[in-house]
mmCIF file of the N, C-alpha and C atoms, coordinates in Angstrom:
data_MODEL
# 
_entry.id   MODEL 
# 
loop_
_atom_site.group_PDB 
_atom_site.id 
_atom_site.type_symbol 
_atom_site.label_atom_id 
_atom_site.label_alt_id 
_atom_site.label_comp_id 
_atom_site.label_asym_id 
_atom_site.label_entity_id 
_atom_site.label_seq_id 
_atom_site.pdbx_PDB_ins_code 
_atom_site.Cartn_x 
_atom_site.Cartn_y 
_atom_site.Cartn_z 
_atom_site.occupancy 
_atom_site.B_iso_or_equiv 
_atom_site.pdbx_formal_charge 
_atom_site.auth_seq_id 
_atom_site.auth_comp_id 
_atom_site.auth_asym_id 
_atom_site.auth_atom_id 
_atom_site.pdbx_PDB_model_num 
ATOM 1   N N  . MET A 1 1  ? 20.426 -2.613  -14.259 1.00 0.00 ? 1  MET A N  1 
ATOM 2   C CA . MET A 1 1  ? 19.830 -2.186  -12.999 1.00 0.00 ? 1  MET A CA 1 
ATOM 3   C C  . MET A 1 1  ? 20.001 -0.673  -12.868 1.00 0.00 ? 1  MET A C  1 
ATOM 4   N N  . PRO A 1 2  ? 18.950 0.035   -12.426 1.00 0.00 ? 2  PRO A N  1 
ATOM 5   C CA . PRO A 1 2  ? 19.065 1.483   -12.281 1.00 0.00 ? 2  PRO A CA 1 
ATOM 6   C C  . PRO A 1 2  ? 20.024 1.852   -11.150 1.00 0.00 ? 2  PRO A C  1 
ATOM 7   N N  . ASP A 1 3  ? 20.449 3.099   -11.177 1.00 0.00 ? 3  ASP A N  1 
ATOM 8   C CA . ASP A 1 3  ? 21.293 3.588   -10.082 1.00 0.00 ? 3  ASP A CA 1 
ATOM 9   C C  . ASP A 1 3  ? 20.553 3.417   -8.764  1.00 0.00 ? 3  ASP A C  1 
ATOM 10  N N  . SER A 1 4  ? 21.302 3.294   -7.690  1.00 0.00 ? 4  SER A N  1 
ATOM 11  C CA . SER A 1 4  ? 20.661 3.118   -6.387  1.00 0.00 ? 4  SER A CA 1 
ATOM 12  C C  . SER A 1 4  ? 21.414 3.906   -5.327  1.00 0.00 ? 4  SER A C  1 
ATOM 13  N N  . GLU A 1 5  ? 20.761 4.060   -4.185  1.00 0.00 ? 5  GLU A N  1 
ATOM 14  C CA . GLU A 1 5  ? 21.358 4.720   -3.031  1.00 0.00 ? 5  GLU A CA 1 
ATOM 15  C C  . GLU A 1 5  ? 21.346 3.735   -1.877  1.00 0.00 ? 5  GLU A C  1 
ATOM 16  N N  . SER A 1 6  ? 22.264 3.928   -0.965  1.00 0.00 ? 6  SER A N  1 
ATOM 17  C CA . SER A 1 6  ? 22.309 3.089   0.229   1.00 0.00 ? 6  SER A CA 1 
ATOM 18  C C  . SER A 1 6  ? 21.910 3.905   1.442   1.00 0.00 ? 6  SER A C  1 
ATOM 19  N N  . PHE A 1 7  ? 21.154 3.284   2.335   1.00 0.00 ? 7  PHE A N  1 
ATOM 20  C CA . PHE A 1 7  ? 20.714 3.931   3.561   1.00 0.00 ? 7  PHE A CA 1 
ATOM 21  C C  . PHE A 1 7  ? 20.898 2.960   4.720   1.00 0.00 ? 7  PHE A C  1 
ATOM 22  N N  . LEU A 1 8  ? 21.167 3.509   5.870   1.00 0.00 ? 8  LEU A N  1 
ATOM 23  C CA . LEU A 1 8  ? 21.224 2.711   7.086   1.00 0.00 ? 8  LEU A CA 1 
ATOM 24  C C  . LEU A 1 8  ? 19.841 2.772   7.720   1.00 0.00 ? 8  LEU A C  1 
ATOM 25  N N  . VAL A 1 9  ? 19.251 1.612   7.964   1.00 0.00 ? 9  VAL A N  1 
ATOM 26  C CA . VAL A 1 9  ? 17.935 1.541   8.585   1.00 0.00 ? 9  VAL A CA 1 
ATOM 27  C C  . VAL A 1 9  ? 18.109 0.889   9.946   1.00 0.00 ? 9  VAL A C  1 
ATOM 28  N N  . THR A 1 10 ? 17.638 1.559   10.977  1.00 0.00 ? 10 THR A N  1 
ATOM 29  C CA . THR A 1 10 ? 17.730 1.044   12.334  1.00 0.00 ? 10 THR A CA 1 
ATOM 30  C C  . THR A 1 10 ? 16.328 0.809   12.867  1.00 0.00 ? 10 THR A C  1 
ATOM 31  N N  . VAL A 1 11 ? 16.101 -0.383  13.401  1.00 0.00 ? 11 VAL A N  1 
ATOM 32  C CA . VAL A 1 11 ? 14.796 -0.716  13.985  1.00 0.00 ? 11 VAL A CA 1 
ATOM 33  C C  . VAL A 1 11 ? 15.019 -1.304  15.378  1.00 0.00 ? 11 VAL A C  1 
ATOM 34  N N  . PRO A 1 12 ? 14.015 -1.213  16.239  1.00 0.00 ? 12 PRO A N  1 
ATOM 35  C CA . PRO A 1 12 ? 14.153 -1.796  17.582  1.00 0.00 ? 12 PRO A CA 1 
ATOM 36  C C  . PRO A 1 12 ? 14.400 -3.299  17.489  1.00 0.00 ? 12 PRO A C  1 
ATOM 37  N N  . ILE A 1 13 ? 15.261 -3.809  18.331  1.00 0.00 ? 13 ILE A N  1 
ATOM 38  C CA . ILE A 1 13 ? 15.616 -5.228  18.305  1.00 0.00 ? 13 ILE A CA 1 
ATOM 39  C C  . ILE A 1 13 ? 14.401 -6.104  18.589  1.00 0.00 ? 13 ILE A C  1 
ATOM 40  N N  . GLU A 1 14 ? 13.446 -5.605  19.368  1.00 0.00 ? 14 GLU A N  1 
ATOM 41  C CA . GLU A 1 14 ? 12.270 -6.418  19.688  1.00 0.00 ? 14 GLU A CA 1 
ATOM 42  C C  . GLU A 1 14 ? 11.365 -6.660  18.481  1.00 0.00 ? 14 GLU A C  1 
ATOM 43  N N  . TRP A 1 15 ? 11.581 -5.959  17.405  1.00 0.00 ? 15 TRP A N  1 
ATOM 44  C CA . TRP A 1 15 ? 10.804 -6.195  16.180  1.00 0.00 ? 15 TRP A CA 1 
ATOM 45  C C  . TRP A 1 15 ? 11.174 -7.531  15.542  1.00 0.00 ? 15 TRP A C  1 
ATOM 46  N N  . LYS A 1 16 ? 12.357 -8.030  15.822  1.00 0.00 ? 16 LYS A N  1 
ATOM 47  C CA . LYS A 1 16 ? 12.824 -9.300  15.244  1.00 0.00 ? 16 LYS A CA 1 
ATOM 48  C C  . LYS A 1 16 ? 12.627 -9.313  13.733  1.00 0.00 ? 16 LYS A C  1 
ATOM 49  N N  . LEU A 1 17 ? 13.087 -8.243  13.112  1.00 0.00 ? 17 LEU A N  1 
ATOM 50  C CA . LEU A 1 17 ? 12.853 -8.023  11.689  1.00 0.00 ? 17 LEU A CA 1 
ATOM 51  C C  . LEU A 1 17 ? 13.466 -9.105  10.811  1.00 0.00 ? 17 LEU A C  1 
ATOM 52  N N  . GLU A 1 18 ? 14.649 -9.586  11.171  1.00 0.00 ? 18 GLU A N  1 
ATOM 53  C CA . GLU A 1 18 ? 15.277 -10.619 10.341  1.00 0.00 ? 18 GLU A CA 1 
ATOM 54  C C  . GLU A 1 18 ? 14.433 -11.895 10.331  1.00 0.00 ? 18 GLU A C  1 
ATOM 55  N N  . LYS A 1 19 ? 13.983 -12.328 11.492  1.00 0.00 ? 19 LYS A N  1 
ATOM 56  C CA . LYS A 1 19 ? 13.151 -13.526 11.575  1.00 0.00 ? 19 LYS A CA 1 
ATOM 57  C C  . LYS A 1 19 ? 11.844 -13.314 10.808  1.00 0.00 ? 19 LYS A C  1 
ATOM 58  N N  . TYR A 1 20 ? 11.236 -12.164 10.982  1.00 0.00 ? 20 TYR A N  1 
ATOM 59  C CA . TYR A 1 20 ? 9.967  -11.891 10.311  1.00 0.00 ? 20 TYR A CA 1 
ATOM 60  C C  . TYR A 1 20 ? 10.126 -11.868 8.797   1.00 0.00 ? 20 TYR A C  1 
ATOM 61  N N  . SER A 1 21 ? 11.135 -11.147 8.313   1.00 0.00 ? 21 SER A N  1 
ATOM 62  C CA . SER A 1 21 ? 11.267 -10.976 6.865   1.00 0.00 ? 21 SER A CA 1 
ATOM 63  C C  . SER A 1 21 ? 11.748 -12.231 6.148   1.00 0.00 ? 21 SER A C  1 
ATOM 64  N N  . THR A 1 22 ? 12.631 -12.978 6.760   1.00 0.00 ? 22 THR A N  1 
ATOM 65  C CA . THR A 1 22 ? 13.170 -14.155 6.068   1.00 0.00 ? 22 THR A CA 1 
ATOM 66  C C  . THR A 1 22 ? 12.401 -15.430 6.391   1.00 0.00 ? 22 THR A C  1 
ATOM 67  N N  . ASP A 1 23 ? 12.006 -15.633 7.629   1.00 0.00 ? 23 ASP A N  1 
ATOM 68  C CA . ASP A 1 23 ? 11.304 -16.861 7.997   1.00 0.00 ? 23 ASP A CA 1 
ATOM 69  C C  . ASP A 1 23 ? 9.806  -16.792 7.697   1.00 0.00 ? 23 ASP A C  1 
ATOM 70  N N  . MET A 1 24 ? 9.183  -15.720 8.116   1.00 0.00 ? 24 MET A N  1 
ATOM 71  C CA . MET A 1 24 ? 7.731  -15.628 7.977   1.00 0.00 ? 24 MET A CA 1 
ATOM 72  C C  . MET A 1 24 ? 7.301  -15.105 6.608   1.00 0.00 ? 24 MET A C  1 
ATOM 73  N N  . ARG A 1 25 ? 7.981  -14.094 6.089   1.00 0.00 ? 25 ARG A N  1 
ATOM 74  C CA . ARG A 1 25 ? 7.594  -13.498 4.813   1.00 0.00 ? 25 ARG A CA 1 
ATOM 75  C C  . ARG A 1 25 ? 8.346  -14.103 3.631   1.00 0.00 ? 25 ARG A C  1 
ATOM 76  N N  . LYS A 1 26 ? 9.361  -14.909 3.917   1.00 0.00 ? 26 LYS A N  1 
ATOM 77  C CA . LYS A 1 26 ? 10.112 -15.667 2.908   1.00 0.00 ? 26 LYS A CA 1 
ATOM 78  C C  . LYS A 1 26 ? 10.905 -14.797 1.921   1.00 0.00 ? 26 LYS A C  1 
ATOM 79  N N  . PHE A 1 27 ? 11.353 -13.627 2.365   1.00 0.00 ? 27 PHE A N  1 
ATOM 80  C CA . PHE A 1 27 ? 12.254 -12.820 1.543   1.00 0.00 ? 27 PHE A CA 1 
ATOM 81  C C  . PHE A 1 27 ? 13.667 -13.349 1.732   1.00 0.00 ? 27 PHE A C  1 
ATOM 82  N N  . PRO A 1 28 ? 14.535 -13.217 0.718   1.00 0.00 ? 28 PRO A N  1 
ATOM 83  C CA . PRO A 1 28 ? 15.909 -13.709 0.848   1.00 0.00 ? 28 PRO A CA 1 
ATOM 84  C C  . PRO A 1 28 ? 16.709 -12.978 1.932   1.00 0.00 ? 28 PRO A C  1 
ATOM 85  N N  . SER A 1 29 ? 16.356 -11.717 2.196   1.00 0.00 ? 29 SER A N  1 
ATOM 86  C CA . SER A 1 29 ? 17.094 -10.939 3.196   1.00 0.00 ? 29 SER A CA 1 
ATOM 87  C C  . SER A 1 29 ? 16.215 -9.809  3.722   1.00 0.00 ? 29 SER A C  1 
ATOM 88  N N  . VAL A 1 30 ? 16.646 -9.224  4.814   1.00 0.00 ? 30 VAL A N  1 
ATOM 89  C CA . VAL A 1 30 ? 15.953 -8.059  5.364   1.00 0.00 ? 30 VAL A CA 1 
ATOM 90  C C  . VAL A 1 30 ? 15.982 -6.923  4.342   1.00 0.00 ? 30 VAL A C  1 
ATOM 91  N N  . GLN A 1 31 ? 17.114 -6.760  3.652   1.00 0.00 ? 31 GLN A N  1 
ATOM 92  C CA . GLN A 1 31 ? 17.244 -5.701  2.652   1.00 0.00 ? 31 GLN A CA 1 
ATOM 93  C C  . GLN A 1 31 ? 16.195 -5.853  1.556   1.00 0.00 ? 31 GLN A C  1 
ATOM 94  N N  . ASP A 1 32 ? 15.970 -7.065  1.090   1.00 0.00 ? 32 ASP A N  1 
ATOM 95  C CA . ASP A 1 32 ? 14.961 -7.292  0.058   1.00 0.00 ? 32 ASP A CA 1 
ATOM 96  C C  . ASP A 1 32 ? 13.563 -6.966  0.571   1.00 0.00 ? 32 ASP A C  1 
ATOM 97  N N  . TYR A 1 33 ? 13.292 -7.300  1.815   1.00 0.00 ? 33 TYR A N  1 
ATOM 98  C CA . TYR A 1 33 ? 11.992 -6.996  2.410   1.00 0.00 ? 33 TYR A CA 1 
ATOM 99  C C  . TYR A 1 33 ? 11.774 -5.482  2.491   1.00 0.00 ? 33 TYR A C  1 
ATOM 100 N N  . ILE A 1 34 ? 12.763 -4.763  2.993   1.00 0.00 ? 34 ILE A N  1 
ATOM 101 C CA . ILE A 1 34 ? 12.655 -3.297  3.102   1.00 0.00 ? 34 ILE A CA 1 
ATOM 102 C C  . ILE A 1 34 ? 12.539 -2.682  1.718   1.00 0.00 ? 34 ILE A C  1 
ATOM 103 N N  . ARG A 1 35 ? 13.312 -3.179  0.761   1.00 0.00 ? 35 ARG A N  1 
ATOM 104 C CA . ARG A 1 35 ? 13.249 -2.677  -0.617  1.00 0.00 ? 35 ARG A CA 1 
ATOM 105 C C  . ARG A 1 35 ? 11.832 -2.824  -1.183  1.00 0.00 ? 35 ARG A C  1 
ATOM 106 N N  . GLU A 1 36 ? 11.202 -3.962  -0.921  1.00 0.00 ? 36 GLU A N  1 
ATOM 107 C CA . GLU A 1 36 ? 9.832  -4.202  -1.398  1.00 0.00 ? 36 GLU A CA 1 
ATOM 108 C C  . GLU A 1 36 ? 8.839  -3.255  -0.729  1.00 0.00 ? 36 GLU A C  1 
ATOM 109 N N  . LEU A 1 37 ? 8.997  -3.043  0.564   1.00 0.00 ? 37 LEU A N  1 
ATOM 110 C CA . LEU A 1 37 ? 8.107  -2.114  1.267   1.00 0.00 ? 37 LEU A CA 1 
ATOM 111 C C  . LEU A 1 37 ? 8.224  -0.697  0.705   1.00 0.00 ? 37 LEU A C  1 
ATOM 112 N N  . VAL A 1 38 ? 9.430  -0.260  0.453   1.00 0.00 ? 38 VAL A N  1 
ATOM 113 C CA . VAL A 1 38 ? 9.649  1.078   -0.094  1.00 0.00 ? 38 VAL A CA 1 
ATOM 114 C C  . VAL A 1 38 ? 9.087  1.163   -1.508  1.00 0.00 ? 38 VAL A C  1 
ATOM 115 N N  . ARG A 1 39 ? 9.312  0.144   -2.313  1.00 0.00 ? 39 ARG A N  1 
ATOM 116 C CA . ARG A 1 39 ? 8.784  0.135   -3.685  1.00 0.00 ? 39 ARG A CA 1 
ATOM 117 C C  . ARG A 1 39 ? 7.266  0.262   -3.681  1.00 0.00 ? 39 ARG A C  1 
ATOM 118 N N  . ARG A 1 40 ? 6.606  -0.510  -2.826  1.00 0.00 ? 40 ARG A N  1 
ATOM 119 C CA . ARG A 1 40 ? 5.145  -0.451  -2.746  1.00 0.00 ? 40 ARG A CA 1 
ATOM 120 C C  . ARG A 1 40 ? 4.668  0.922   -2.292  1.00 0.00 ? 40 ARG A C  1 
ATOM 121 N N  . ASP A 1 41 ? 5.365  1.509   -1.339  1.00 0.00 ? 41 ASP A N  1 
ATOM 122 C CA . ASP A 1 41 ? 4.977  2.818   -0.833  1.00 0.00 ? 41 ASP A CA 1 
ATOM 123 C C  . ASP A 1 41 ? 5.126  3.888   -1.918  1.00 0.00 ? 41 ASP A C  1 
ATOM 124 N N  . ILE A 1 42 ? 6.216  3.826   -2.675  1.00 0.00 ? 42 ILE A N  1 
ATOM 125 C CA . ILE A 1 42 ? 6.422  4.787   -3.754  1.00 0.00 ? 42 ILE A CA 1 
ATOM 126 C C  . ILE A 1 42 ? 5.347  4.620   -4.822  1.00 0.00 ? 42 ILE A C  1 
ATOM 127 N N  . GLU A 1 43 ? 5.025  3.391   -5.177  1.00 0.00 ? 43 GLU A N  1 
ATOM 128 C CA . GLU A 1 43 ? 3.973  3.158   -6.172  1.00 0.00 ? 43 GLU A CA 1 
ATOM 129 C C  . GLU A 1 43 ? 2.628  3.699   -5.690  1.00 0.00 ? 43 GLU A C  1 
ATOM 130 N N  . ALA A 1 44 ? 2.304  3.490   -4.418  1.00 0.00 ? 44 ALA A N  1 
ATOM 131 C CA . ALA A 1 44 ? 1.044  3.999   -3.868  1.00 0.00 ? 44 ALA A CA 1 
ATOM 132 C C  . ALA A 1 44 ? 1.036  5.524   -3.886  1.00 0.00 ? 44 ALA A C  1 
ATOM 133 N N  . PHE A 1 45 ? 2.148  6.138   -3.551  1.00 0.00 ? 45 PHE A N  1 
ATOM 134 C CA . PHE A 1 45 ? 2.254  7.597   -3.565  1.00 0.00 ? 45 PHE A CA 1 
ATOM 135 C C  . PHE A 1 45 ? 2.061  8.129   -4.978  1.00 0.00 ? 45 PHE A C  1 
ATOM 136 N N  . GLU A 1 46 ? 2.716  7.499   -5.955  1.00 0.00 ? 46 GLU A N  1 
ATOM 137 C CA . GLU A 1 46 ? 2.593  7.942   -7.343  1.00 0.00 ? 46 GLU A CA 1 
ATOM 138 C C  . GLU A 1 46 ? 1.155  7.787   -7.855  1.00 0.00 ? 46 GLU A C  1 
ATOM 139 N N  . LYS A 1 47 ? 0.500  6.703   -7.475  1.00 0.00 ? 47 LYS A N  1 
ATOM 140 C CA . LYS A 1 47 ? -0.875 6.475   -7.887  1.00 0.00 ? 47 LYS A CA 1 
ATOM 141 C C  . LYS A 1 47 ? -1.796 7.534   -7.273  1.00 0.00 ? 47 LYS A C  1 
ATOM 142 N N  . GLU A 1 48 ? -1.576 7.821   -5.996  1.00 0.00 ? 48 GLU A N  1 
ATOM 143 C CA . GLU A 1 48 ? -2.371 8.835   -5.319  1.00 0.00 ? 48 GLU A CA 1 
ATOM 144 C C  . GLU A 1 48 ? -2.158 10.217  -5.945  1.00 0.00 ? 48 GLU A C  1 
ATOM 145 N N  . ALA A 1 49 ? -0.908 10.522  -6.265  1.00 0.00 ? 49 ALA A N  1 
ATOM 146 C CA . ALA A 1 49 ? -0.597 11.816  -6.905  1.00 0.00 ? 49 ALA A CA 1 
ATOM 147 C C  . ALA A 1 49 ? -1.254 11.913  -8.277  1.00 0.00 ? 49 ALA A C  1 
ATOM 148 N N  . ALA A 1 50 ? -1.276 10.826  -9.027  1.00 0.00 ? 50 ALA A N  1 
ATOM 149 C CA . ALA A 1 50 ? -1.907 10.820  -10.347 1.00 0.00 ? 50 ALA A CA 1 
ATOM 150 C C  . ALA A 1 50 ? -3.419 11.019  -10.208 1.00 0.00 ? 50 ALA A C  1 
ATOM 151 N N  . ASN A 1 51 ? -4.033 10.391  -9.209  1.00 0.00 ? 51 ASN A N  1 
ATOM 152 C CA . ASN A 1 51 ? -5.457 10.570  -8.979  1.00 0.00 ? 51 ASN A CA 1 
ATOM 153 C C  . ASN A 1 51 ? -5.790 11.998  -8.554  1.00 0.00 ? 51 ASN A C  1 
ATOM 154 N N  . ASP A 1 52 ? -4.926 12.599  -7.740  1.00 0.00 ? 52 ASP A N  1 
ATOM 155 C CA . ASP A 1 52 ? -5.125 13.989  -7.323  1.00 0.00 ? 52 ASP A CA 1 
ATOM 156 C C  . ASP A 1 52 ? -4.994 14.947  -8.494  1.00 0.00 ? 52 ASP A C  1 
ATOM 157 N N  . ALA A 1 53 ? -4.101 14.628  -9.421  1.00 0.00 ? 53 ALA A N  1 
ATOM 158 C CA . ALA A 1 53 ? -3.891 15.490  -10.586 1.00 0.00 ? 53 ALA A CA 1 
ATOM 159 C C  . ALA A 1 53 ? -5.100 15.475  -11.523 1.00 0.00 ? 53 ALA A C  1 
ATOM 160 N N  . LYS A 1 54 ? -5.852 14.374  -11.505 1.00 0.00 ? 54 LYS A N  1 
ATOM 161 C CA . LYS A 1 54 ? -7.033 14.250  -12.363 1.00 0.00 ? 54 LYS A CA 1 
ATOM 162 C C  . LYS A 1 54 ? -8.196 15.090  -11.852 1.00 0.00 ? 54 LYS A C  1 
ATOM 163 N N  . LYS A 1 55 ? -8.181 15.440  -10.580 1.00 0.00 ? 55 LYS A N  1 
ATOM 164 C CA . LYS A 1 55 ? -9.300 16.178  -9.973  1.00 0.00 ? 55 LYS A CA 1 
ATOM 165 C C  . LYS A 1 55 ? -9.278 17.637  -10.355 1.00 0.00 ? 55 LYS A C  1 
# 
């Protein structure tokens, strides 16, 4: 596994993030859900940067 960093993420309680991520989205934990969101965002950013570099 690659090196990793830890961050504290705070969200409004009314978001009910734990229920959404584990019950509705079926992730094992809120951390896994956030990790997936960040991974997707980084991949989209890298793809966009690669497309911009081609122009």
